[in-house]
N, C-alpha and C positions, 0 to 999 in steps of 0.2 A: 106677711110679716117679714119673710126673708128679704123681699124687695126693698122694704123700708130700711132694712139694716144695711144693705150694700153700700150706700153712700158713706155712712158713718164708719163702717169697717175699712173701706178704701182710704178715707182720710186718715184714719188711725194708722194704717200701714205706712202711708206716705210720710206722715210725721215721725213715726218710729224710725223709718230708713234714714230720714234726714237727720235725726238726732244721733244715729249711729255713726254717720259720716257726712257732716254738713258740707265738707268741701266738694262732695260729689253730687250734691243735690241739684236738680234743674232749676230751682228758684235762686235768685240772687242771694249770696251768702256773704258774711262779714267776718274778718279776722278778729283777733282779740282786741285790736285797737280800732275796730269799726271801719275797715277798708272794705268796700263792697266789691264783689266779683260779679260782672255782668252775666246774665244767663245766656245760654246757647251760643257761646262764643267759641270759635275754633282758632287755631294758630294763625290760619290765613286771614281771619277777620278781626283778630284781636286789635284794639285800638292802640294808637301811639307806637312807641318803640320798646323793645324789651330792656328791663332794668333788672339786674340781679348780680349773682356773684359766680366767681370761679368755684367749681367743685361743690355746687349746691347739692345737698342730699336729696334723694328722690322724695323723702318724707316731707320736704318742704315745697314740693312742685305745686301743691294746692294752696299754698300760703299767698294771699293776694299781695303781700309785700314784694314777692319775687315773680316777675313776669317773664324772665329769661335767665340763662346761665351759660357758662362755659362748661362743657362736659368732656373730661378725658376718658376715652372709651377703649375697652378691649373687645374682642369679637364676643366674649362670653357674656358681657353685660349690655352690648350695644342695643339689641332689640328691646329688652325690657325697659331700659331708660328712655329710649326715644319713644316707645309706645306710651310710657307714663307721662312724657312731656306733651305728646300729641293729645292724650286724653284729658289733660289739664289746660289745653290751649296755650301752652308756653313755647317760647322760641329759644333755640339753643344754637351755639356755635360748637362744633365738635373738634377735639384734638385727638389725633390717631397715633402719633409716633412715639409717645412716652417721653421720658426725660432726655436731656440733651446728651448725657453720657453714652446713650445707646447709639448715637450717630456722630461721634467725635472720633478724630484720630488720636493717636497717643499723646501728641502735643496739645490737645484740646481744640484744635481747629475743626471746622465742619467737614463732614464726609457725606457728599451728596449720594454716593452709591448705597451707603448704609441707611441713609434717610429714605431713599426709595425702597429698600428692603423692608423697612418698617411700615411704609404705606401699603406695600404689596400684601401685608397680612390681612388687609381689608378687601383686597381685589375680589370682585364678585359680590360684595355686599351691596344691597340696594338702598343706597342713600336717596336716590331719585324720588322715591315715593314719599319720603319725609320732606324733601325740598318742595315738591309740588303741593304737599299739605301745609306748607308754611312753617313746619316745625323746626327744620334744620335750615338755618340762614347763612351758614358759612363753615368753611374748613380752616381751622387755625393751623397753618403750616408749621410754624416754628416760633419759639419764644425768644425775645431779646435779640432780634436780628441785627440791631445797630449797636449792640453792647460788645466792644472789642475784648474786655476782660472775661466775657462769658464764653468767648470762642478762641482761646489760645492767642489772644492779642490781635485778632483779625475779625472785623465786622464781616457779616455775609455781604457778598457782592451783589450788584444789580442782576447780573447774569445768573447767579445761583438762585436768587429769589424768583426770577421769571421762570427758570427751568422747574423749580418746585411747583409753581402755579400751573405751568404747562403740563407737567406730569400727572398732577391731581386731575386736571380737566380731561386728560386723555382717558381717564378711568371713569370719572363722574362729570360729564360735560355741563350739567346744569348747576353744580355745586360751586357757589362763589368761594374765592380764595383770599386769605388775608395772613399777615404776619403781625406779631406784637412788636411794632416799632413805631414811634411817632413820625408822621410824614416829614417833619422838619429835620429828621435824621436819616432820611432815605435818599438823599442825593437830589439831583436836579433833572434827571432823565425821566420822561414820562413813561409810565408802565403801560404795556400792552396786554399782558395776561393777568397780572395780579389784580384783585378787585378792591381790597380795602387795607388801610393801615389801622393802627391801634394806638391811640394817645392816652397814656395813663398818668393821672395827676400824682406827682410825687411830693407835693407840698411846696411851700415857698423857699425851702432850704436846700433843695436838691434838683438837679437836672432831671427831666427836660423842663420843669415848671419853675426853675429857680428864679426867684424875685418877680414872679408874674402874679397877676390877679387871675382868678378863674376865667374871667372875661377875656383877658389878654391871651391866656393859654388856649381857650377855645377858638379865638379869632386866628391866631397864628397857625394852629394846626389845621384849621378848616381851609385857610388860604393855601397852605402847602399841599393839602390833599387834593384840592381842585386843580392846582397846577400840575400834579402828578397823574391826574386822571383817576384818582382813588376815592372810594367811599371811605367812611371814617367811623370806627368804634371809639368811644371814650371809656374811660374807667377811673376808679379811685384806688389808691394803695392804702386801704384801711389801716394796715398794720405798721406801715412805715412811712406814710405820707403826712404825718402830723407836723404842726409848727412848734412843738415841744410843749404846748400849753396843757396837754393831757397829763404830762408827768409820767406816762406809762411807757416803758421801753418797748421798742418794736422788736421784730425778729432779726433785724440787722443792728449791729452795734453802732450806737450814736444816733439811731433813728427812733421815732416815737409814734405811737398810734394816733390816729385822728380822734378828735372829740366829736360828740354828736353835733355840736354847733358847726364844726368844720364840714362834716359830712352833709349836713343840711345846706350850708352855704354853697359849697363847691358842687355837691351832687345836683342840686336843683338847676344850676347854671348849665352844666353839662348834659344833664338828661333832657332839658328843653332846647338844647342847641339844634337849630333847624336843619343842619347838614348831617348831623350825627344819626347813625342807624341803630344805636343802642348805647347803653351804659352798663358794662359788665366789669365788676370790680374784684380786685384781689384782697382777700379771698374770704369765703364763708368761715366764720368762726362763732361758735355758740357763746364763747366767753365775750367776744367783741359785741355781738348782738345784745348781750345782757347788760352792757354799760348804761349808766344813767342816761335817760333820754333817747337812747339809740334807736329803739324800735319806732318811736314817733318820727325821728329824723328820717329813717329809711322809708317809712310810709309816705312822707311828704315828697321824697326824691322819686319813689315809684309813681306817685300821682302826677309829678311833673313829666315823666316819660309817657304816662298813659294819656295825658290831656294835650297831645299834639299830633301832628300828621305822621302817618307811617312813612318810613324812608327805607329804601333798599340799600344793602351794603354794596351792592353792584351799580356803579355809576355809569 
């Protein structure tokens, strides 16, 4: 009698466990909009390229809408977040140094020594195991490297960028390095240490995508990345990269949020770009995700990234 009951009890327990947490089931699962998550996938074998947001909450790591993210880490949260990403077969780029005010001079210019001091807070941390697992795909060295007004009127120099990359690799040799700056604004000298640039769509009204179609933006940044010996991450500026059709003011005066239609149109082009190693966008916002049609649009963008060849951010 007990032997006859065992299969039924086992099945009931499996179903109960899956019902409690369907995101962690070994069987293929689906999100609220019916996007399937393949079974038995690891970060190293996940299909396509990562698509996701800056500062994605850990609670969303199991959501099939997001296959990657940029994570700003401190030592206290690094292991828990990276273990969570690995357990959900997600791929992340890590930011370690915090906001730019922590490594600026009094006049707002970049201070390399202070930046190195911020990196040193992670000295001894074992990123290599997450790189080998396919979970961590890059180190985001600095934000807005080509923005003069962000750095006291002076963009970061080629030498500064190369030294940041060299310094990171002296600590974590296997960890690819990148800066958030479109290759078209990184000069003409080929990089030897830096691994990837980052081209963020700012909409047709603002540089670096001013008056460009998504295809033109993709092609220009891909061409420049190749010429500089760089891999390439793409991104969307959800909150300030709209063409004004949303009518929803962004976080910067005079700018507007993107509509679901814009996210779908631009996001699918950039997620499917054959040279790109990911599409990570600024930034996660529960309010933005709740806009009309946005979840469906984001799902379609994620599918475009999933249904293509994997590409390394290190070229």
